[in-house]
N, C-alpha and C positions, 0 to 999 in steps of 0.2 A: 324801205329802210334807209335811214340817214347814214351817211358815210361814217360819222363819228360813232354811231351805235354799233355798226359792223366791226369797227376796229376795237371797240371796248369788249365786244362779245368774243372776238378772236383771242384777245388777251385773257379774258376771264375763263374761256373754255380751255385754253392752254395747248390743246392737241388738235392738229389738223390731219385728218385721215386722207391720204393720197390714194384716190380710187382709179385703178386701171382695169382692164379686162379685154378679152378678145371678142366679146360680143356685148351688145347693149344690155342683155338680160344678166349676164355675169357681173358687169360693172354695177348695174342697178341693185342687184341682190347683195353685192359686197357693201355698197353704200348703206343700204337699209340695215344690214347686219351690224355695221359700225354704230349706227344711230341707236339700234335696239340695245347695244352694249353700253350706251351712255355717251358716246362721243358726239359733240354738237358742232364740230367744224368739219365740213365735207368738201374736199376739192376733187371734182370730177375732171380728169385730164382729157384733153382733146385727142389723145391717142386712142381713147375708147370710142367705138362706133356710136354715132348719134349722141354725142356727149350733151348737146344742147337739149335733146329730148329727155335725157336722163335727169338733167337739172330740173326741167319743168315737172317731170313725174314726181321727183322727190318733194319739191316745193308744194305740189298739189296734194301729196300724201300727208303733209304736216303743216296745214295752213295756220294753225294756232300755236305752233311750237316757237315761242318767242326767242329762245336761246339759240335756235338752230341757224347756222350760217352755211349756205350752199353756194359754192363758187366754181369757177372753171380754172383748170390748170393746163400747162403746156400750151399756152396761148402765144403764138409766134407772130401774129400780125393783127392789124386793126380790124380787118374784116371778121376774123374769128372772134375777136374781142366783142365786136358789136353783136354778132350772132348770140354769143353767150349772155351778154347784157339783156338783149331782147327776150331771151329765154328765162330771165329772172335771176341771173347770177348776182350774188351779193358782193363778190370780189373776183379779181382776175390775178392769176399767178402765171409767171413765165419762167423758163429755165435760164433766160438771159434778159438783159435790159433792152427794151425797144422804145425809142423816143415816140414813135407813132402810136404804139399801144398806150403809153403813158398819157399822151394827149387826149385820146378818145376816152380813156377812163376818167380823166379830169373833167372832160366835157359832161359826162353823165354822173359825175360825183360818185364813182365806184372806186374803192380801194384797189391799188395796183401793187402787187408784190413780186418784183422781178428778181431773178436769180443773179447773184453777184459773187465774185471770188477775189476781187481786189479792192483796195481802198478807193482807187480812182472810180471804179464802177459803182461802188456804194455812194460816193459823193455825187456822182452824176445822177444816179437814180433819185437820190433825195432832192436834188435841185429841180427835178421834173415832177416832184410831188409824191414820191413813193413814201408812204407812212410806215410801212414795214418792208424790210429787205430780206429776201430769202437767201441765206448763205448756202450755196450749192456748188458742188456736192459736199455736204457736211463731213462725210467720211474721209474725204481727201484733205479738206482744209483743217479739220480737227477743232476741238473745243477751245484750245488756246488762241485760235484765230479770233474768237469773239472778244476776249479781253484785249488782244492787241489792237483791234479796230476801235473798241470803246475807249481806249486811251485818248486818241485824238478826236474821236467822234462820240462822246458820251451820250449824245441825244438820239443816236440811231436805235431803232427797234429792229431786232434781228430774230428771224425764224429759220433755224437750220433744217434742212431736208436732205435725206440721204444718209443712211447709217445710224439713224436714231432708233434706239431700242429700249426695252424696259430696263436693261442693265445700266445704260448710260444716260437715261433721260434726266436724272437728278443732276448729273455733272453739267449738262448743258444749261439747266436752269440756274445752277450755282454760278455759272459764268455771266448770267444776266440776260439770257434770251427772253423774249416776250411770249413765245410759243414754239412748238416743235412740229415738224411735219413727219408723220409716220407712214411709211409705205409698205414694202413687202414684209418687214418684220411683223406688221400688224395683219396684213390682208392675205398673205401667201396661201393659207388653207383654202381660200375661195377657188384657187386654180384647180383643186380637186373636188370642188363642190361641197366642201366642208364649211358651210356657213355658220354652223353652231360653234366651231372653233374660232371663227372670226369674232363672233359675239363674245366668247370667253376672253379672247385676246383684248378686245376693246374694253371690257370690264377691268381687266388687269391694268391697262394703261390709265384708265380713269382713277382706279384705286391708287396707283403710284402717284399720279398728279395731285390727288387730294392730300396724300401724305406730304408731298413736297410743299404744298400751300400751307398746310398746318404747321410744318416745321418753321416756315418763315414767319408765321404769326407769333410763335412762341418767343 
């Protein structure tokens, strides 16, 4: 998948499900539940056991799903990044910016989305080729941070993660973000094995995003 295609799909999909889990099976089932619910952006964090295998499994399950983007999150170093890329990751996400991770992602033409919380970090990430910057933690920085950053850097593509919910998702998009990362507010029922609830949550997120898109078109 070409880098520009992945970036376009992330923007089109609008929602990135952040997948964690205390076992490979829990994380895998959580990811599948989000996909069944309609979400097409899946970030499997490297805090989940065998995250690279989970990525491979998901991609193997959906070989013909053109809109699906499956990547790796919580990638802290270039070795982990390469492992994820070799497993088929479409993108790499980090909680912070790493020059070494940026360089290896550029080498393989894989989108890199580092976590940033200052204008200096965002500018540095962009200079190393980050096409989308993850504002993290979103709950701490707040939605007004987006407009504050976009004043001097209108060209930056922002994806907030941390604290995004059904109740505030529209507010984030109104501020001009390109996508949102949804974590525990979306996937928490999986901790109790309630994957049907995760599917229901995913459908609600997708429904809300569709309404946001429709309102912008009008």
